[in-house]
N, C-alpha and C positions, 0 to 999 in steps of 0.2 A: 764022309764027314763034312761038317760045316765049319767054316772059319769063324772063330770067336775071339773076343778081346776081353777076357776077364780081369786082366791086370791093367790098372790105369796108369802104371808108371811109364815114364818116358824120360829120355835124357838127350842132351845136346852132344853131338859128336863134332869136335873141333876140326878133325882131319877131313871129314866129309862135308862140313858146313851143312849139317842136316840134323833133324830130330830123329832119334831111334825109338821105335816102339815094337812091341811083340804081339803077334796073334798066335792062336793055337788051333790046330786041326787034329782033334783027338789028342794023342799024347805027343804030337810033333809040334815043336816050336817053330814059328815062322817069323823071321826078322824082317822088319820094314824100316825104311828111311824115307823121310820127306825132306826134300831140299829146302834150304833156308829161303831161296828165291821164290819158292811156291808159297811160303808163309808171309813174305813181306809184301806190303802194299805197293811198293815201287818195283817189285820184281828183282830187287838186288839181293845178292847173297851177303852183303855187308850190313847185316843187322845183328844186334847183340843176341847172345844166347838166351838171355832172359826174355827178350822180346819174342824170339822164336817159340819158346816154351809157352808163353802166354797166348800167342797166336794159335799154337797147336791146341791148347785147352779150349779156346773159344770156338774153334772149328772142328772139334773132335768128332762129332757125329758124321759130318761130311767127309772128313779124312778117312774114317773107318769104312764108310760106304765105298769110297774110291779104292781103298785097299782091298776090299772084298771083290770088287770088279777085277782088279789087277790079278788077284790070286786065282780067280775063276778062268783066266786065260791060259793057265798052265803053271806047273810047279817049277820053281827056281830055288836056288840056294838062298837068295835074298831079293827083296823088291825095293826099288828106288822110285818113289813118286816124285814127279816134277810138275811144274805149272801146267804143262800140256794135258796132264791127267785130269785137271779140274775144269777144262773147257767144255 
């Protein structure tokens, strides 16, 4: 199957300092997180949740492309994307 992202919803996870979003491989839900530091211009995780969500929305296409690459490397219970994934 192919990883798809039909649901545009995303949320900020305070405990992880990350934005959570979901992909789907057939009927399987695939959870992803992208660290706040990867979304901030300064690389700091100390950015507001609303800024993280706006940054996620602005870079959605790139983030989903990187998520597909991470998923293609092997199955995991969840995927955490960080700044290194975008270099």
